[in-house]
C-alpha positions in Angstrom: 36.4 232.1 198.6 37.3 230.3 195.4 39.5 232.2 192.9 40.3 231.4 189.3 43.6 232.8 188.4 44.5 232.8 184.7 48.1 232.7 183.6 49.2 231.7 187.1 52.4 230.0 186.0 53.7 233.2 184.6 55.8 235.8 186.3 53.2 238.1 188.0 50.5 235.4 188.2 52.7 233.0 190.2 53.9 235.7 192.5 50.2 236.7 193.0 49.2 233.2 193.9 52.0 232.9 196.4 51.1 236.3 197.9 47.4 235.6 198.0 47.6 232.2 199.7 50.1 233.5 202.2 47.6 236.2 203.2 44.4 234.2 202.7 45.3 230.6 203.5 41.6 229.4 203.7 40.8 230.5 200.2 41.0 228.1 197.3 42.9 228.9 194.1 42.5 227.3 190.7 45.3 228.2 188.3 44.4 228.0 184.6 47.5 228.3 182.4 48.2 227.2 178.8 51.9 226.7 179.7 53.5 228.7 176.9 57.3 229.5 176.8 56.7 232.2 179.5 55.2 229.8 182.0 57.1 227.6 184.4 55.5 224.9 186.5 58.5 225.2 188.9 57.2 228.6 190.0 54.5 227.0 192.2 55.9 223.5 192.6 56.0 223.8 196.4 52.4 225.1 196.7 50.2 222.2 197.9 47.3 223.5 200.1 44.1 224.8 198.6 45.7 225.0 195.2 44.8 223.2 191.9 46.6 223.6 188.6 44.7 223.1 185.3 46.5 223.2 182.0 44.4 224.8 179.3 43.5 227.7 177.2 41.2 230.6 178.2 39.8 230.2 174.7 38.5 226.7 175.6 34.8 227.3 176.4 34.2 223.7 177.4 37.0 223.8 179.9 35.7 227.1 181.4 32.3 225.4 181.8 34.0 222.8 184.0 36.0 225.3 186.1 33.8 228.3 186.6 30.8 227.0 188.5 31.0 228.0 192.2 33.9 230.5 191.4 33.7 233.7 193.4 36.4 235.7 191.7 38.4 235.7 188.5 41.9 237.4 188.5 42.9 237.6 184.8 46.7 237.7 184.2 46.9 235.4 181.1 48.3 237.4 178.3 51.1 237.6 175.7 53.2 240.5 177.1 56.5 241.0 175.2 56.6 244.0 172.9 59.3 242.5 170.6 57.4 239.3 170.2 54.2 241.3 169.4 56.2 242.9 166.5 57.2 239.5 165.3 53.8 237.9 165.6 50.9 240.4 166.2 48.1 237.8 165.5 49.1 235.7 168.5 48.5 238.7 170.7 45.1 239.3 169.2 44.1 235.7 169.8 45.2 235.5 173.4 44.8 239.1 174.7 41.6 240.1 172.9 39.7 236.9 172.0 40.9 235.2 175.2 39.7 238.0 177.4 36.4 238.1 175.6 35.9 234.4 176.0 36.6 234.6 179.7 34.3 237.6 180.2 31.5 235.7 178.4 32.0 232.7 180.7 31.9 235.0 183.8 28.6 236.5 182.6 27.2 233.0 181.9 27.9 231.8 185.4 26.1 234.6 187.3 28.3 237.6 186.7 31.4 236.5 188.5 33.6 239.2 190.0 36.3 239.9 187.4 39.6 241.7 188.0 41.6 242.4 184.9 45.4 243.0 184.9 46.5 245.5 182.3 49.4 247.8 181.5 50.3 251.4 181.4 51.5 250.8 177.8 47.9 251.2 176.6 48.3 255.0 177.1 51.1 255.3 174.5 54.2 257.3 175.2 55.3 260.4 177.1 57.8 262.7 175.3 61.3 262.5 176.5 61.4 266.1 177.6 58.0 265.9 179.4 57.2 265.6 183.1 53.7 264.3 182.5 52.3 261.1 184.0 49.7 258.6 182.9 46.6 258.5 185.0 43.2 256.9 184.9 41.9 259.7 182.7 44.7 259.5 180.1 43.3 258.7 176.6 44.4 255.4 175.1 47.0 255.7 172.5 48.8 252.3 172.1 52.0 252.1 170.1 52.7 248.4 169.6 50.7 245.4 168.7 51.0 244.3 172.4 49.7 247.5 173.8 46.9 247.6 171.2 45.8 244.2 172.1 45.8 245.1 175.8 43.9 248.3 175.1 41.2 246.3 173.3 40.9 243.8 176.2 40.5 246.7 178.6 37.6 248.1 176.5 35.9 244.7 176.4 36.2 244.4 180.2 34.6 247.9 180.7 31.9 247.1 178.1 30.9 243.9 179.9 30.7 245.9 183.1 28.5 248.7 181.5 26.4 246.5 179.2 25.9 243.3 181.3 26.5 244.6 184.8 29.6 242.4 185.2 31.3 243.4 188.5 34.7 244.4 187.1 37.8 246.3 188.1 41.0 247.0 186.1 44.6 247.8 187.2 47.0 249.4 184.7 50.4 248.7 186.1 53.9 249.9 185.2 56.8 247.7 184.3 57.1 244.8 186.9 60.3 243.1 188.0 61.3 240.6 190.6 61.7 236.8 191.1 60.4 234.3 188.5 60.5 236.8 185.6 61.4 235.4 182.2 65.0 236.4 181.1 63.7 237.9 177.9 62.7 241.0 179.9 65.1 243.8 180.5 66.1 243.4 184.2 66.5 239.6 184.3 68.2 239.7 180.9 70.7 242.3 182.3 71.4 240.2 185.4 71.8 236.9 183.6 74.0 238.5 180.9 76.3 239.8 183.6 76.4 236.4 185.3 77.4 234.9 182.0 80.0 237.6 181.3 78.0 238.9 178.3 77.3 242.5 177.1 74.1 244.2 178.1 72.3 245.4 175.0 70.6 248.8 175.5 68.2 250.2 172.9 69.2 253.6 171.4 71.1 255.8 173.8 69.2 254.4 176.8 67.3 257.6 177.4 63.8 256.1 177.4 62.3 256.1 180.9 60.1 253.8 182.9 58.3 253.5 186.2 59.4 250.2 187.8 57.1 248.2 190.1 58.4 245.4 192.3 56.2 242.4 191.8 55.1 241.9 195.4 54.0 245.6 195.6 51.9 244.9 192.5 50.3 241.9 194.2 49.4 244.0 197.2 47.9 246.6 195.0 45.7 244.0 193.3 44.6 242.7 196.7 43.7 246.3 197.7 41.6 246.7 194.6 39.8 243.4 195.0 39.0 244.0 198.6 38.3 247.8 198.6 38.1 249.0 195.0 35.0 250.4 193.6 33.3 248.2 190.9 33.7 249.5 187.4 36.8 251.6 188.3 40.3 251.5 187.0 43.4 252.0 189.2 46.9 252.9 187.9 49.7 251.2 189.8 53.2 252.4 189.8 56.3 251.7 191.9 58.3 254.9 191.9 57.9 258.6 192.7 60.3 259.5 189.9 60.9 257.5 186.7 64.2 256.0 185.8 66.0 256.2 182.4 67.0 252.8 181.0 70.7 253.7 181.1 70.5 254.7 184.8 68.7 251.4 185.6 71.4 249.4 183.7 74.1 251.2 185.7 72.4 250.5 189.0 72.3 246.8 188.2 75.9 246.8 187.1 76.9 248.5 190.3 74.9 246.0 192.5 76.7 243.1 190.7 80.2 244.7 191.0 80.6 244.8 187.2 81.9 247.5 184.9 80.0 249.9 182.6 82.1 248.5 179.8 79.5 245.7 179.7 77.0 248.1 178.1 76.4 247.7 174.4 74.2 250.2 172.6 72.1 248.7 169.9 69.6 250.0 167.3 66.4 251.3 168.9 63.3 249.2 168.5 60.1 250.5 166.7 57.6 252.3 168.9 59.9 252.5 171.9 57.8 254.3 174.4 58.3 256.2 177.7 56.2 255.6 180.7 55.5 257.5 183.9 52.6 256.5 186.2 50.6 258.5 188.7 49.3 256.2 191.5 47.6 259.1 193.4 44.1 257.5 193.0 44.9 254.1 194.5 46.8 255.9 197.3 44.1 258.4 198.1 41.1 256.0 197.7 42.5 252.7 198.9 45.5 253.7 201.0 48.0 251.6 198.9 51.6 252.6 198.2 54.7 250.6 197.1 56.9 249.4 199.9 60.1 248.7 197.9 62.4 251.4 196.5 64.1 250.8 193.2 67.4 250.0 195.0 65.9 247.6 197.5 63.8 245.8 194.9 66.7 245.5 192.5 68.9 244.1 195.3 66.3 241.4 196.1 66.0 240.6 192.4 69.7 240.3 191.8 70.0 238.1 194.8 67.3 235.8 193.5 68.8 235.3 190.1 72.2 234.7 191.5 70.8 231.8 193.6 68.3 230.3 191.1 70.3 229.6 188.0 68.7 226.2 187.6 65.3 228.0 187.2 66.4 230.5 184.5 69.1 228.7 182.5 66.9 227.0 179.9 64.6 230.0 179.5 67.7 232.1 179.0 68.8 229.9 176.1 65.3 230.2 174.5 65.2 234.0 175.0 68.6 234.6 173.4 67.6 232.4 170.4 64.5 234.6 169.9 66.6 237.8 170.0 69.1 236.3 167.5 66.2 235.5 165.2 64.8 239.0 165.6 68.2 240.6 164.9 68.7 238.3 161.8 65.3 239.4 160.5 66.2 243.1 161.0 69.5 242.6 159.2 67.8 241.0 156.2 65.5 244.1 155.9 68.4 246.5 155.8 
């Protein structure tokens, strides 16, 4: 089978390519990636067999015309995904996440209705109240809070529309927050780890009471595999990693403890706009496809901490860029006060 993976140099995409080729070594993977700040060619530098990298934009119709013939499956990861960056530049998220997905769907339709799996997020469902025990599920109404989640919600609707209108064979997974190796240090968990390595404070939004469901990236990859192989066409599957959510402050303290540091490293900062809470029910994918996560939060965090401790050459330059972005964002907020 020939796969086109979009955004395969990013965090989840590169982990997926590694996972898929380890499990399906006779398949051929073409990785189309624009190589933005969040992509890193080193993520797949050691992958040689049955793998081709193409640098390009999912908005480039002529390039898609060259790649898509004889493609059996598209796995669509390519997206702008950082909430803070979406607040800073919403239009970029519309271009990549909405127009990019539409362009890719149109190309899939053009070349014989190629099987299309779309990677989305639980953030499209909005936020759960702090005092609630509710969970997002496949039937939860969409209620996005940020430009990022609004753009992903729109892309989800386009994917479903192409399935219903044109008969495109689609599936969607809405996952909770991922973590693990190769994640850009702008994100919460790797930023915590790398700050502690550098002896810096860990900034925590508000009082740290917001909660999340955390999904180890290899568990996410196995869920995608299950949906591709056994999922019902036209269906959506929510993918979570925990049976109970974790408050941000509790997550921070777990990482601090794993690294042998002190809670004195915590620095509470002003909350960000539209700071949501997420809890995901993965009953459907468990019941229908027999999938469930293999990592606990403790075991996944330990693997992640170990990876960042031993891969400083990978994250150091990205860390510098991420902290420059956060400084710019904070400077802008201070100007508006």
